[in-house]
N, C-alpha and C positions, 0 to 999 in steps of 0.2 A: 215438737211437731208443728206448732203454730207458725214458727219462723220458716220451716220447710214449706208449708203451704203458701206463705207470702212470696217465696222466691221460686216457686215452681215455674218452669217455662210454659209458655202457652201450648207448645206442641206436646209437652208431657201432660199438662193438665187436661187437654182434650182427650188423650188416650185414657186417662182415669175417668173422665166423664162418660166416655163411650162404654167402658167396662162396668160402670156403676160403682167403682171403688170410691169415688169422690163425687161431690155435688158442687156446682158453681157457688152455692150458698156457703159451703165450707170455706172456700178460698176468700170470698168477699168478706165474710165475717172475720176471718183471720187478718185480712188487710185493714179492715176498719179498726180492729184492736191494735194493730201495729201503728196505724196513724195516730191513735190517741197517745201512744207512747213516744213516738219520734217527732211528731209535728211541732210541739212547743219549741224544739231546738233547731229543727231543719227548716221549717217554714216553706215547704214546697207546694202546698195545696191552697189555692185561692178560694175555691168553693167546693162543697161536698153535697152530694145528692144521694145519700145513703138509703133513704126510704124507697125512692123510686128504683134504685139499683137492686135492693133486696127483692122487690117485686119482679124485676127482670130476671134475677138469678133463679128465683123459684120457677118462673116460666121456662127458663132454659133447662132446668133440671127435668121438668116434665117433658120437654121436647126430646131430650136425650132418651128418656125412658120409652117414648113413643116412636123413636127412630126417625125423627124429622128435624134433627138439630142442624142449624146452619153452620158454615165453616168456622166462625168465631163465636159460636153460641156460648154465653156465660163467661167469656174472657173479659176481665176488667181492663179499662182503657183510661189512662190519664190524658185529658185533652188540654193542650196548651191554650192559655187564655188570650189567644189571638185568633184561634180557629172558631169560626161562627157555628153555633148550634141554635137553631130557631127556638126562641122562648127562654133561652138561658143567658146569663150575663156574658159580656164580651168586653172586658175593660182595657185590654192591651197594656195593662200595667200602669194606666194613667189616671190621675185624679180627675181629669177632664171627662173621662168615660166611666167613672165609678158606678153610675146608675144605668149604663147602656145595656140594652137587651137586644140580642141578635134577632133579625127578622127573616133570616134564611139559614140554611145549613150548607157548609162548604162541600163541594163534590167529594173530596177525599173522606171527610168525616161521614157523609151520608153513605158512602160505600161500606165503611166499617160498621156503621149502625145496621145497615141492611144485612150485613153478614153475621149479625148477632152480638157484636161487641157491646159491653155495658159501660157507658161513659159515666162513671161514678164520681169523678172529681175533675176539676179544672185546675191546671198547674200554673204556677207563677211565671212571669216574664218581666224583663225590664221594660221601661216605658217605650212603647211602639217598637219593641224588639231591637232597639238601637244601642245595644251594649253587649259585649262578650261576657259580662258578669250580671247576675240576676239580682239587681237592687233597684228599688223604686220608692218614691214617696208614698205610693198607695199600699204596697205590700211589704215594704221594709227589705230586709236582707234574707235571701235564701242561702243556706249554708251547705257545705259539702258534708255528706253523712260520714265520710271516712275520717275527716278532721274538720271540725266545725269552725276553726279559725280561718279556713280557706274557701275559695270560690267553688261553687257548683258549676261554673261556666254559664254561658248565655248564648243566644237569648232563650233557648229552650231549657234553661237551667232547672226550672221546676219539674219538667218532665224527666230530666236526667236524675235529679235528686230523688224523685218519687220512685223511680225504678231501683235506684241503689238502696233506698230505704225499705223497700218491700211493700210499698203502699199501692202499687199498680203492677199489672203484668205486662202491659204494652203501653206505649205513650206516643202521642203525635208530636212532631216537631216541624219547624220551618227553618230555612237556611238561605240567607241572603249574603252572608259573609263567613259562614261557618257555624251558624246557630244550632245545627243538629250535632255537628261533629265535635265542637269544643266541649259542650257538656257531656257528650259521650266519653271523651277522653278523661275529663276530670272526675267522672263518677264511676269509671270502670265498666262501662256498658258498650253496646254496639249501636252505632248510628249511621244512617245511610242517606247521602244526598244523591237522589236519582238524577240522571241527565235531564236537561231541560226538555219539557214537554211530555215526559214519561208519565207523570202524575198530573191530572187536571187540577187547575186552580181557579179561583174566583177572580173576575176582573176588578180593578185594572192590573192586579199583580201577575196575572197569567201572561201579560205582555212584557213583563220585566224578565229578561233572560237571566239575570243574576238570582232570581227568586225561585226557590224550590220548596215543596212540602214533601215530607217523607217519614219513614218509620224509625222508632227508637225502641230498643228491646235489650234483653240480657244475653241473647245468643244469636248466632247467624241463622239458625233454623227458624227462629221466630221472626227475624227480619224478612226472610223469604216468604213465610206465611203471610205476614202483614203486607209486603210489597205486592204480592200476587192478588190481593184484594183491592188495592187502590190504583193499580196501573191501568192504562188503557184509555182510548178516546172517550170524550164526553161531549154531549151535544151543546153544552154551554161554554166550552173552551175550544176555540178554533186552533189554539196552539198545541192541543193535546195530540199525541202521536197515535197513528194507526198503522198496522194492527197492534193489538195488545201483546206485550212480551210476557210470557210465562217463564218464571225461573224454576228450574227443576229442584227437587228436594235433596238431591245428592249429585256430587260431581266426581269425576275420575281423580286419581292422585295427580300430584303436580311434578312428578319425576320428569326432568328435562325442561320444565317451564322456565322461561328466561325472565328474571326479575331484576329490575334496576332499583337502586336506592340512593337517596341523598339525605344527608343529615341537616343541611342548611339551605337547600333550594337556591344555592348560589351566593347568598348574602346575609343570612340571618344569624343573629346571636341565639344560641340554643343552650338551655340549661344542661349542666353536666349529667344530672340524673336522667334527663330525657334522652340525651345522646346514648348513655350506657344502655338504657332499656330498649332503645331502637336497635342498637347493635345486637342485643340479645334476641330480639325478634328476627333480625336478619339471619342470625345463626339457625333459628328454628326452621326458616324456609330452606336453608341449605341442608339441614338434617332431613327434610322431607324430600330431598332429591332435586330441588330446583337449582338452576344456575343463577347465582346472585352476584351482581357486580355493582360497584359504586359508579355513578355517572355525575357529570358536571352539567348543571342547567344554567344557561346564560340569562339569569334574571337578576334584577337589581331593585333599588328603591323606587324606580319609576312604576313598578307594579302597584304600589299602594296609591300613588297619584292617579293611576288609571282607575283603580277601584273607587276612590272617592269622587272622581269626576262623574262616574256612573251613578253613584249613590246620591250625590248632590242633585244631579240632573233629574233623577227619577223619584226615588223614595222621599228625599227631603223636600223637594218641591211639592209633592202630593200632600205631605204633612203640613207644610207651611201654609198651603192654601186653606187648610181647615183649622189650624191651631196656633196662629201667629198674632192674634190680637194682644195688646198690652196686658189685659186682664188674664188671658190664657197663659202668656209667657211666664207670669209670676208663679203659676202652679206647676210648671214643667220641671223635671229633674235637671240638675246642672248639666248633665251630659247632653240632653236634648237641646237645652238652651244654647250650649256651645256649638252643637251641630248647626242649629239655625243661624247663629251669629257668624260662624266660620264659612258657611256655604255661600259661595259667590254666585253670581249669575253665570251660568255655564253657556258659553257661546257655541254656535255651530262648529267653529274651528276647534274649540276645546273638546267637544264631543267626538269630532272626526279624528282628532289626534289620539284620543283614548281608544277609539275603535281600531285605529291602525296599530296601536300598541298591543291591543288584545291579539291581533293577528300575529304580531311579532312574538308575543309570549307563546302562542300555540306552535309557531314555527320552531322556536327554541326547544319547546317540550318535545315536538316530533323528532327533531334532530337527536336529542338525548335518548329518545325511546325507539329509535329506528329498528333495533334488533331485539327489543324487549316487549313482554306482554303487559306488565303492570309496573308501576312505580311505588316504592315504599318510602315514606317520609314521616316525620313527626306530625301529630295533629296540632298540639299546642307547644309553643317554644318553652314554656315553663308551666309547672303545676303549682308554683309557689305564689299564687295570686291571692291577696287578702280578701276575705269574704265581702268586705264593704268597699272594695276598690272602685273608684270612679275615675276613669281615664282623663276626665276634664278637670279634675281637682288634685288627684294623687299621682305621684311618680311611681315607676315600676323599674326594678333592677333585675337583670339576669346575669348570673356569674359576676355579681358585684359591679356590673356596668349599667349605668343609667340608660334606659331605653326611651326613645321619643314617644310620648304618650299619645295614643290615638286608638281608634276603633279596633285596629289589628295588631296592637303592640304585643299581645300575648299569644297570638294564634298564627298558624301556618296554613290557613284554610282558604282565605279569600282569593288566592290565586285561581282556585278551581271553581269559583263563581264567575270570574272573568272567562275561564275556560269551561263554560257552563254545560257543555255537552259531554264532559267527562264524568262518568259515574265515580263516586268516591265513598268508600266505607271506612269508618273509624272503628278500630278495635283496640282492646287493652294491650299494653306492652309491659306492664309491671306497675310498681309504685315508686314514688320518690322517697327521699329521706324523711319526709313528714307524713308518710302513709297515704298520700294523695295519689290516686291512679294517674298513669300517663298513657298515651295512646299513639298508635300509628295510623296513618292513612294508607289505604290501598287504592291507588288511582288507576283507572283504566283509560284507554284511548277513547275517542268519541264514540259513545253509544255501545261500547264493548262491555256490557254488564257481566257477561258470562265469565270472562277472564277474572274479573274482580271477585266474583262469588266462588269461583273455583279455588283461587288462592286463599280466600278467607276461610272457606270450609276446611281446607287442609290445615291451615295455621291453627284453627281452633282445636284440632286434635292434640296439639302440643302446648297450646295456651288455652286451657279450658276457661270458661267464664268464671270470674271470681266467685260467684255465688253458688256454683254447682257443688262445691265441696264443703259448704257450710261456712265459707269465709264471708261473714256478714259484718257490716258496720256495727259497732257496739254502742249501746245507749244506756 
């Protein structure tokens, strides 16, 4: 019963809280016990605040009894250790910030706290979120709960692993190149990259069109519950969109819906297990009555050049302004040192070329999607990423072919950061031969969230969450 409590969805837990069958204290205590069991090997939790959380859970229990509970009252929330919460540590996975304490709370997190969520843990992240694998000098290696020899993904890898481990009910993520979706895929959970502007962010990152904050959970219903709390305009973020979009709790069936799919996005090497599981997912959409057809997308290696031009110009320059002294460089992880060393001075011509190519990418996407509602493609090109993999040091092979090592070697996500107005949801597609989950992305056209969630809600009826039937990682 303890494991069942750990893996209850937020929507189910709230029903039990409202009926009085369960208390938020019950779930929190079960997750604390679960963390004591799994954390020595998974290493997903950077900080724990259990005493304060128990007090908050007791207050939520009383609120339910008195009929004044808030929408997320008593729901435990893993907070990525990049997201600011006033008065709590915010290390961003860096030795240089190991003693940093946040002096503000991010708009997204404040909305979750205001809705009654209990931020009981902070979850691990690679240094400055600059890796698709969660490994750092500060926190060490975060491992995949399904097979601890392999990666939990990144940069929201601690959040993904906590959800898969049963140590949190919901978790926050951020996504500048796939950092919500990659760990969602590797951990067998659901992760959502909202379109740019839908969720308010803190400056200067709110001005970075590649950067998004969003929800991570174990079911589509929980993603909807989470997203509806955090979306909407915010007075501190001029880029946040108005009016607020509310996602409905249920959607019509997808009979007749037109769905495109691509296994390789035009040019990628994709692991055979990932391809097989993606095709299995495609068949489920067909079984649900959708019209599903393969499409060709005219993308190539220039997409990664465009991505890095943007990352170097914006994110890396911000970091280098703060952390590039000789003494600081010695304390950085090899992958951040490599990013600093490789980043050239981006000229206006470089940036204009990249922006022009973003437009070409979206034009190619639009041509392929002309008569379709959503696109299905793999989230990660492989799930066989070693737990301690560092792209600046180690090689990576897919189907026995050596892959050029970089920030995006293992992922198929960064395209949709360049196309930042596209909503993208990552969902489980199965497991690979090593028992590591694989995932698909459901990609919508610009700001068409409803088509994404309509497809996802239907798909989940034939591909239930891994954890719903007691399929938990074994420790």
